A tleap script that builds the chain and sets N, CA, C and O, in Angstrom:
source leaprc.protein.ff14SB
mol = sequence {
  NMET PHE TRP SER LYS ASN LEU LYS TYR LEU
  ARG ASP LYS SER GLY LEU SER PHE ARG LYS
  LEU CYS LYS GLU ILE GLY ILE ASP SER SER
  THR LEU ARG ARG LEU GLU MET GLY VAL THR
  SER ASN PRO ARG LEU GLN THR VAL LEU ASP
  LEU CYS GLU PHE PHE SER VAL SER ILE GLN
  ASP ILE LEU TYR ALA ASP ILE GLU LYS ASP
  CLYS
}
set mol.1.N position { 0.829 -1.196 0.000 }
set mol.1.CA position { 0.000 0.000 0.000 }
set mol.1.C position { 0.869 1.254 0.000 }
set mol.1.O position { 1.944 1.283 0.600 }
set mol.2.N position { 0.396 2.260 -0.667 }
set mol.2.CA position { 1.131 3.514 -0.819 }
set mol.2.C position { 0.544 4.643 0.016 }
set mol.2.O position { 0.906 5.806 -0.167 }
set mol.3.N position { -0.347 4.312 0.920 }
set mol.3.CA position { -1.110 5.298 1.669 }
set mol.3.C position { -0.260 6.438 2.216 }
set mol.3.O position { -0.500 7.594 1.868 }
set mol.4.N position { 0.718 6.148 3.055 }
set mol.4.CA position { 1.469 7.206 3.729 }
set mol.4.C position { 2.301 8.019 2.737 }
set mol.4.O position { 2.382 9.242 2.853 }
set mol.5.N position { 2.909 7.355 1.777 }
set mol.5.CA position { 3.712 8.056 0.760 }
set mol.5.C position { 2.824 8.995 -0.071 }
set mol.5.O position { 3.196 10.138 -0.336 }
set mol.6.N position { 1.668 8.509 -0.471 }
set mol.6.CA position { 0.755 9.330 -1.267 }
set mol.6.C position { 0.232 10.522 -0.493 }
set mol.6.O position { 0.125 11.624 -1.030 }
set mol.7.N position { -0.090 10.303 0.756 }
set mol.7.CA position { -0.606 11.397 1.575 }
set mol.7.C position { 0.425 12.510 1.710 }
set mol.7.O position { 0.094 13.686 1.555 }
set mol.8.N position { 1.656 12.150 1.993 }
set mol.8.CA position { 2.720 13.149 2.113 }
set mol.8.C position { 2.941 13.854 0.777 }
set mol.8.O position { 3.088 15.076 0.735 }
set mol.9.N position { 2.965 13.093 -0.305 }
set mol.9.CA position { 3.158 13.681 -1.629 }
set mol.9.C position { 2.041 14.690 -1.949 }
set mol.9.O position { 2.316 15.798 -2.409 }
set mol.10.N position { 0.798 14.304 -1.705 }
set mol.10.CA position { -0.319 15.201 -2.003 }
set mol.10.C position { -0.272 16.461 -1.152 }
set mol.10.O position { -0.550 17.554 -1.645 }
set mol.11.N position { 0.074 16.319 0.108 }
set mol.11.CA position { 0.159 17.501 0.978 }
set mol.11.C position { 1.295 18.410 0.531 }
set mol.11.O position { 1.120 19.626 0.448 }
set mol.12.N position { 2.459 17.830 0.242 }
set mol.12.CA position { 3.598 18.626 -0.207 }
set mol.12.C position { 3.295 19.324 -1.534 }
set mol.12.O position { 3.591 20.506 -1.708 }
set mol.13.N position { 2.704 18.578 -2.460 }
set mol.13.CA position { 2.368 19.141 -3.777 }
set mol.13.C position { 1.409 20.319 -3.662 }
set mol.13.O position { 1.503 21.285 -4.420 }
set mol.14.N position { 0.499 20.231 -2.721 }
set mol.14.CA position { -0.487 21.304 -2.546 }
set mol.14.C position { 0.083 22.488 -1.764 }
set mol.14.O position { -0.529 23.556 -1.720 }
set mol.15.N position { 1.251 22.301 -1.147 }
set mol.15.CA position { 1.881 23.381 -0.395 }
set mol.15.C position { 1.268 23.630 0.973 }
set mol.15.O position { 1.463 24.693 1.563 }
set mol.16.N position { 0.532 22.657 1.471 }
set mol.16.CA position { -0.138 22.819 2.766 }
set mol.16.C position { 0.752 22.387 3.917 }
set mol.16.O position { 1.485 21.404 3.819 }
set mol.17.N position { 0.679 23.124 4.993 }
set mol.17.CA position { 1.349 22.720 6.221 }
set mol.17.C position { 0.504 21.655 6.907 }
set mol.17.O position { -0.662 21.455 6.567 }
set mol.18.N position { 1.111 20.970 7.881 }
set mol.18.CA position { 0.347 20.023 8.689 }
set mol.18.C position { -0.876 20.703 9.271 }
set mol.18.O position { -1.998 20.213 9.142 }
set mol.19.N position { -0.648 21.828 9.907 }
set mol.19.CA position { -1.745 22.513 10.603 }
set mol.19.C position { -2.872 22.918 9.666 }
set mol.19.O position { -4.047 22.767 9.999 }
set mol.20.N position { -2.515 23.429 8.501 }
set mol.20.CA position { -3.525 23.882 7.544 }
set mol.20.C position { -4.370 22.701 7.062 }
set mol.20.O position { -5.597 22.793 7.022 }
set mol.21.N position { -3.721 21.594 6.697 }
set mol.21.CA position { -4.476 20.433 6.236 }
set mol.21.C position { -5.344 19.872 7.362 }
set mol.21.O position { -6.497 19.504 7.136 }
set mol.22.N position { -4.802 19.807 8.549 }
set mol.22.CA position { -5.577 19.308 9.692 }
set mol.22.C position { -6.823 20.150 9.916 }
set mol.22.O position { -7.907 19.623 10.163 }
set mol.23.N position { -6.657 21.451 9.828 }
set mol.23.CA position { -7.793 22.352 10.013 }
set mol.23.C position { -8.825 22.147 8.902 }
set mol.23.O position { -10.030 22.144 9.155 }
set mol.24.N position { -8.343 21.979 7.676 }
set mol.24.CA position { -9.247 21.808 6.529 }
set mol.24.C position { -10.103 20.546 6.635 }
set mol.24.O position { -11.279 20.561 6.271 }
set mol.25.N position { -9.513 19.450 7.134 }
set mol.25.CA position { -10.279 18.197 7.177 }
set mol.25.C position { -10.734 17.809 8.579 }
set mol.25.O position { -11.450 16.822 8.747 }
set mol.26.N position { -10.325 18.578 9.585 }
set mol.26.CA position { -10.829 18.357 10.933 }
set mol.26.C position { -10.173 17.225 11.707 }
set mol.26.O position { -10.849 16.507 12.445 }
set mol.27.N position { -8.853 17.054 11.548 }
set mol.27.CA position { -8.134 16.087 12.369 }
set mol.27.C position { -6.985 16.803 13.068 }
set mol.27.O position { -6.593 17.900 12.669 }
set mol.28.N position { -6.444 16.174 14.116 }
set mol.28.CA position { -5.329 16.835 14.804 }
set mol.28.C position { -4.004 16.487 14.130 }
set mol.28.O position { -3.904 15.503 13.397 }
set mol.29.N position { -3.000 17.303 14.388 }
set mol.29.CA position { -1.718 17.160 13.689 }
set mol.29.C position { -1.016 15.855 14.032 }
set mol.29.O position { -0.309 15.306 13.187 }
set mol.30.N position { -1.189 15.344 15.241 }
set mol.30.CA position { -0.540 14.076 15.586 }
set mol.30.C position { -1.125 12.926 14.769 }
set mol.30.O position { -0.411 11.991 14.408 }
set mol.31.N position { -2.413 12.994 14.480 }
set mol.31.CA position { -3.044 11.965 13.639 }
set mol.31.C position { -2.471 12.021 12.232 }
set mol.31.O position { -2.114 10.990 11.663 }
set mol.32.N position { -2.383 13.210 11.673 }
set mol.32.CA position { -1.830 13.352 10.331 }
set mol.32.C position { -0.375 12.905 10.287 }
set mol.32.O position { 0.036 12.237 9.338 }
set mol.33.N position { 0.398 13.257 11.287 }
set mol.33.CA position { 1.807 12.850 11.329 }
set mol.33.C position { 1.915 11.322 11.348 }
set mol.33.O position { 2.735 10.755 10.625 }
set mol.34.N position { 1.100 10.652 12.166 }
set mol.34.CA position { 1.129 9.184 12.218 }
set mol.34.C position { 0.711 8.578 10.881 }
set mol.34.O position { 1.265 7.562 10.460 }
set mol.35.N position { -0.261 9.194 10.215 }
set mol.35.CA position { -0.682 8.705 8.908 }
set mol.35.C position { 0.440 8.834 7.883 }
set mol.35.O position { 0.704 7.895 7.132 }
set mol.36.N position { 1.098 9.980 7.847 }
set mol.36.CA position { 2.184 10.200 6.888 }
set mol.36.C position { 3.398 9.324 7.169 }
set mol.36.O position { 4.114 8.935 6.246 }
set mol.37.N position { 3.629 9.017 8.430 }
set mol.37.CA position { 4.786 8.194 8.784 }
set mol.37.C position { 4.489 6.698 8.628 }
set mol.37.O position { 5.397 5.872 8.720 }
set mol.38.N position { 3.243 6.358 8.395 }
set mol.38.CA position { 2.873 4.963 8.238 }
set mol.38.C position { 2.685 4.234 9.548 }
set mol.38.O position { 2.561 3.009 9.565 }
set mol.39.N position { 2.661 4.973 10.648 }
set mol.39.CA position { 2.463 4.374 11.969 }
set mol.39.C position { 1.033 3.866 12.104 }
set mol.39.O position { 0.794 2.829 12.723 }
set mol.40.N position { 0.098 4.585 11.533 }
set mol.40.CA position { -1.304 4.190 11.551 }
set mol.40.C position { -1.600 3.480 10.237 }
set mol.40.O position { -1.742 4.118 9.193 }
set mol.41.N position { -1.691 2.164 10.296 }
set mol.41.CA position { -1.889 1.403 9.067 }
set mol.41.C position { -3.367 1.236 8.703 }
set mol.41.O position { -3.689 0.904 7.562 }
set mol.42.N position { -4.253 1.463 9.652 }
set mol.42.CA position { -5.689 1.339 9.405 }
set mol.42.C position { -6.404 2.620 9.806 }
set mol.42.O position { -7.024 2.685 10.867 }
set mol.43.N position { -6.317 3.636 8.957 }
set mol.43.CA position { -6.972 4.907 9.302 }
set mol.43.C position { -8.494 4.763 9.279 }
set mol.43.O position { -9.041 3.860 8.645 }
set mol.44.N position { -9.150 5.660 9.974 }
set mol.44.CA position { -10.616 5.685 9.961 }
set mol.44.C position { -11.107 5.934 8.540 }
set mol.44.O position { -10.532 6.745 7.814 }
set mol.45.N position { -12.151 5.248 8.149 }
set mol.45.CA position { -12.701 5.398 6.809 }
set mol.45.C position { -13.085 6.844 6.525 }
set mol.45.O position { -12.834 7.347 5.430 }
set mol.46.N position { -13.689 7.512 7.495 }
set mol.46.CA position { -14.091 8.904 7.275 }
set mol.46.C position { -12.882 9.791 7.014 }
set mol.46.O position { -12.961 10.718 6.208 }
set mol.47.N position { -11.771 9.525 7.680 }
set mol.47.CA position { -10.549 10.297 7.446 }
set mol.47.C position { -10.059 10.087 6.021 }
set mol.47.O position { -9.676 11.043 5.347 }
set mol.48.N position { -10.069 8.850 5.561 }
set mol.48.CA position { -9.657 8.546 4.185 }
set mol.48.C position { -10.582 9.248 3.191 }
set mol.48.O position { -10.114 9.856 2.228 }
set mol.49.N position { -11.867 9.166 3.420 }
set mol.49.CA position { -12.831 9.813 2.527 }
set mol.49.C position { -12.640 11.323 2.502 }
set mol.49.O position { -12.691 11.939 1.437 }
set mol.50.N position { -12.421 11.918 3.660 }
set mol.50.CA position { -12.206 13.366 3.726 }
set mol.50.C position { -10.945 13.772 2.969 }
set mol.50.O position { -10.944 14.772 2.250 }
set mol.51.N position { -9.876 13.002 3.128 }
set mol.51.CA position { -8.635 13.309 2.417 }
set mol.51.C position { -8.800 13.124 0.909 }
set mol.51.O position { -8.310 13.939 0.127 }
set mol.52.N position { -9.479 12.068 0.501 }
set mol.52.CA position { -9.726 11.840 -0.927 }
set mol.52.C position { -10.531 12.974 -1.539 }
set mol.52.O position { -10.216 13.456 -2.628 }
set mol.53.N position { -11.563 13.393 -0.839 }
set mol.53.CA position { -12.384 14.499 -1.339 }
set mol.53.C position { -11.559 15.785 -1.412 }
set mol.53.O position { -11.619 16.511 -2.405 }
set mol.54.N position { -10.799 16.058 -0.369 }
set mol.54.CA position { -10.006 17.277 -0.334 }
set mol.54.C position { -8.999 17.325 -1.481 }
set mol.54.O position { -8.840 18.363 -2.124 }
set mol.55.N position { -8.318 16.204 -1.740 }
set mol.55.CA position { -7.291 16.168 -2.783 }
set mol.55.C position { -7.820 15.729 -4.147 }
set mol.55.O position { -7.055 15.647 -5.108 }
set mol.56.N position { -9.114 15.446 -4.241 }
set mol.56.CA position { -9.755 15.008 -5.492 }
set mol.56.C position { -9.077 13.774 -6.082 }
set mol.56.O position { -8.721 13.749 -7.261 }
set mol.57.N position { -8.905 12.762 -5.251 }
set mol.57.CA position { -8.358 11.483 -5.700 }
set mol.57.C position { -9.290 10.374 -5.239 }
set mol.57.O position { -10.058 10.552 -4.293 }
set mol.58.N position { -9.221 9.240 -5.902 }
set mol.58.CA position { -10.056 8.106 -5.519 }
set mol.58.C position { -9.431 7.361 -4.342 }
set mol.58.O position { -8.237 7.487 -4.070 }
set mol.59.N position { -10.252 6.595 -3.663 }
set mol.59.CA position { -9.752 5.764 -2.565 }
set mol.59.C position { -8.733 4.768 -3.102 }
set mol.59.O position { -7.701 4.536 -2.472 }
set mol.60.N position { -9.012 4.183 -4.252 }
set mol.60.CA position { -8.094 3.215 -4.839 }
set mol.60.C position { -6.735 3.847 -5.105 }
set mol.60.O position { -5.701 3.241 -4.827 }
set mol.61.N position { -6.733 5.060 -5.642 }
set mol.61.CA position { -5.465 5.723 -5.939 }
set mol.61.C position { -4.685 6.050 -4.676 }
set mol.61.O position { -3.488 5.770 -4.601 }
set mol.62.N position { -5.343 6.638 -3.684 }
set mol.62.CA position { -4.602 7.055 -2.493 }
set mol.62.C position { -4.069 5.848 -1.709 }
set mol.62.O position { -3.026 5.936 -1.060 }
set mol.63.N position { -4.787 4.732 -1.772 }
set mol.63.CA position { -4.351 3.550 -1.032 }
set mol.63.C position { -3.369 2.677 -1.812 }
set mol.63.O position { -2.408 2.169 -1.234 }
set mol.64.N position { -3.595 2.497 -3.106 }
set mol.64.CA position { -2.878 1.464 -3.844 }
set mol.64.C position { -1.994 1.924 -4.984 }
set mol.64.O position { -1.122 1.167 -5.409 }
set mol.65.N position { -2.175 3.123 -5.498 }
set mol.65.CA position { -1.370 3.593 -6.626 }
set mol.65.C position { -0.160 4.369 -6.124 }
set mol.65.O position { -0.182 4.952 -5.040 }
set mol.66.N position { 0.876 4.364 -6.917 }
set mol.66.CA position { 2.039 5.200 -6.619 }
set mol.66.C position { 1.799 6.541 -7.319 }
set mol.66.O position { 2.252 6.759 -8.443 }
set mol.67.N position { 1.087 7.424 -6.639 }
set mol.67.CA position { 0.654 8.683 -7.240 }
set mol.67.C position { 1.834 9.501 -7.739 }
set mol.67.O position { 1.772 10.079 -8.824 }
set mol.68.N position { 2.876 9.556 -6.983 }
set mol.68.CA position { 4.048 10.345 -7.358 }
set mol.68.C position { 4.645 9.820 -8.665 }
set mol.68.O position { 5.035 10.609 -9.525 }
set mol.69.N position { 4.717 8.540 -8.815 }
set mol.69.CA position { 5.275 7.930 -10.020 }
set mol.69.C position { 4.355 8.125 -11.220 }
set mol.69.O position { 4.817 8.333 -12.341 }
set mol.70.N position { 3.045 8.055 -10.972 }
set mol.70.CA position { 2.057 8.141 -12.050 }
set mol.70.C position { 1.907 9.561 -12.595 }
set mol.70.O position { 1.390 9.739 -13.698 }
set mol.71.N position { 2.345 10.565 -11.851 }
set mol.71.CA position { 2.143 11.954 -12.288 }
set mol.71.C position { 3.309 12.430 -13.108 }
set mol.71.O position { 3.317 13.574 -13.562 }
savepdb mol mol.pdb
quit
């Protein structure tokens, strides 16, 4: 799975800070940090959906595709 790598890539590409993205989707910064580091391997479905909607990507892409390579 490419979850953590894709999340970091999408956040970096958009130029958002941890705090800004957390505020936009309503999660705390420690949660986002754990997601990006791959510490949290089973994120809440609502968190995944919120991130997908925010970045306009599909669940399949954010979880399973190498977004950075595909772009």
